[in-house]
Phi, psi and omega in degrees: 000317181293322178297312180301320181290322180289326176294323181301313180292331176292315180295326179294318178293335177275356182079023182256073181309303183304319178292323173302309177304321178298318183287326176298323178288329171295319179297314181292325177295322180288329179262008185302127176084005176253153178279115178205120182296336185281352179289326176295316178301314183295320182290323177292319175297318180293327179290314178302313177297319180295321175296313177298329178278004176082027180237076183298324181302315178288325178298314182298322176303310184288327179291324179299322178284326183292315189303310177294329181295317179290319178304322185293350185250009180275002174257128183305327175305322185291349181261002175300126184094342182254304180272154173303147181304135179088352181247012179297321184291319175301319178295323180292319177299314181297328175294319176301326177291327176290330177295315175300315176296329176294314180294319179296324175292321175297323172297320176297321176300319180291328180293312182298328180275000177078020184258086184294316180298318176293327180296314183287332181289323184283317182292327176293323177294319185299314178298321184294311179294324181294323177297315182293335178267005177074014182275071186299319180301314182298320179301314180298316178297311183298313180301316182294319178297310181301318181294317182303310180298319180298321176288324181292326185272000178285095190294328185276337185088351183298317182292323177296317182296319185264020188294328189301299184288322180292324181282327177297325179289323187280333186295142173295159186298322180292343178271320176296333181283351181296133181298330176261016185301317176298314180292319175300317178296318176299315183296319177300310180298318182297317183296320182285324176297320183295322182290339175273004185076011178264064189292332174300312176299317179295000000 
């Protein structure tokens, strides 16, 4: 199993996606039913490659397996014997960040499939888990992506017009605390207005 995982990483770095996927599947098959934190990483990589290859159906299948796998490692007790002594809590937080990444990927699948409601639902969950894991950079990335889509999909433009105050109130504290938050929000709104042909407003 370890050899297949090593070969998968080598194939991935060489840009050989299909060969990488073969080794990852072999690794997952050999570790089926076993406790192994690397399984979540393998499933996450398979889901990302499937999404990048235009296979949202396959990505969804891998994400569905990934979410419970990653969640099972968010308790520090699960890391006893796996993480160095005293590092179990840190490992559990890292697993929480992986759960957030899995949910964000789930949101990306929904986005590709055109399910906007599912996208917002999953990205909100991703933000919640990233906040709990202390992954502030991830919270910011997820929030800005979500906000961009929300404003792009605002067909009336009313949300876009009133976005400043409303989004300031809705943003997570780690997003609002960014020194360039106000500037980035104005830039985003201007960009969307430009794309709508409202250059004067932009």
